[in-house]
C-alpha positions in Angstrom: 1.5 -65.6 -10.8 3.1 -62.3 -10.8 0.7 -59.3 -11.8 1.9 -56.1 -13.5 -0.2 -53.2 -12.9 -2.8 -52.1 -15.5 -1.1 -49.9 -17.5 2.1 -51.9 -17.5 0.3 -54.7 -18.7 -1.3 -52.4 -21.4 2.3 -51.3 -22.6 3.5 -54.6 -22.9 0.6 -56.0 -24.9 1.2 -53.0 -27.3 4.7 -54.2 -27.7 3.7 -57.8 -28.4 5.2 -59.1 -25.3 4.1 -61.8 -23.2 2.2 -59.7 -20.5 1.5 -61.0 -17.1 -2.2 -62.1 -16.4 -3.5 -58.5 -15.2 -6.8 -58.8 -13.4 -9.4 -56.1 -13.8 -11.4 -57.0 -10.7 -11.3 -59.4 -7.9 -13.5 -61.4 -9.5 -11.1 -62.4 -12.5 -8.3 -62.5 -10.1 -10.5 -65.4 -8.3 -11.5 -67.4 -11.3 -9.1 -67.7 -14.6 -10.8 -67.4 -18.0 -11.3 -70.8 -19.7 -10.8 -70.5 -23.8 -12.3 -73.2 -25.4 -11.5 -74.2 -29.2 -14.4 -73.8 -31.6 -15.9 -76.9 -32.3 -15.2 -78.2 -35.5 -17.9 -79.1 -38.4 -17.8 -82.4 -37.4 -18.0 -81.9 -33.7 -21.4 -79.6 -34.5 -23.0 -82.2 -36.5 -22.5 -84.5 -33.8 -23.8 -82.8 -31.3 -26.9 -81.7 -33.1 -27.5 -85.2 -33.9 -27.4 -86.2 -30.3 -30.1 -83.4 -29.5 -32.2 -84.8 -32.2 -31.8 -88.1 -31.0 -32.7 -86.9 -27.7 -35.7 -85.1 -28.9 -37.3 -88.4 -30.5 -36.6 -90.4 -27.8 -38.7 -87.7 -24.9 -41.1 -87.4 -28.2 -41.7 -91.2 -27.7 -41.9 -91.5 -24.4 -44.3 -88.4 -23.8 -46.4 -90.3 -26.5 -46.4 -93.7 -24.6 -47.4 -91.7 -21.3 -50.9 -90.2 -22.2 -53.6 -91.2 -24.7 -54.2 -89.2 -27.9 -56.7 -88.5 -30.3 -56.5 -89.5 -34.1 -55.8 -86.1 -34.8 -52.7 -85.9 -32.0 -51.5 -89.3 -33.0 -51.1 -87.7 -36.9 -49.4 -84.5 -35.4 -47.2 -86.4 -33.7 -46.2 -88.7 -36.4 -45.5 -85.6 -38.6 -43.5 -84.0 -36.0 -41.6 -87.5 -35.5 -41.1 -87.8 -39.3 -39.8 -84.3 -39.5 -36.9 -85.1 -36.8 -36.1 -88.3 -38.5 -35.8 -86.4 -41.8 -33.7 -84.0 -40.1 -31.2 -86.4 -38.5 -31.2 -88.4 -42.0 -29.8 -85.2 -43.3 -27.3 -84.5 -40.7 -26.1 -87.8 -41.1 -25.8 -87.6 -44.7 -23.7 -84.2 -44.1 -21.5 -86.0 -41.6 -20.9 -88.8 -44.1 -19.6 -86.2 -46.8 -17.2 -84.3 -44.4 -13.5 -85.1 -45.2 -11.5 -86.3 -42.0 -11.2 -89.2 -40.0 -13.8 -92.1 -39.5 -17.5 -92.5 -40.9 -20.4 -91.7 -39.1 -21.8 -94.6 -36.8 -25.6 -94.7 -37.5 -26.9 -95.7 -34.2 
């Protein structure tokens, strides 16, 4: 890949010409920058839902691994109900989004 001197690169960028990649440091020359598109609202909701499912799964595993007092069990139930409620809210938001597909409730 051809590189231009930094000043020349800036000149071409200012004129909206397609400048060659101009590394500023050796690190930038060695590792290209990967630009990822912003996730869509649907992708964000699905990611959040998967995270909540994992939290619920881990909470169950924690509950099964240790004996609990009555107060701890109640606190666990409240916490779990809160996570499930949030998961249901995300499912509802996902179902209301326009676009392809319907949310799979798994």
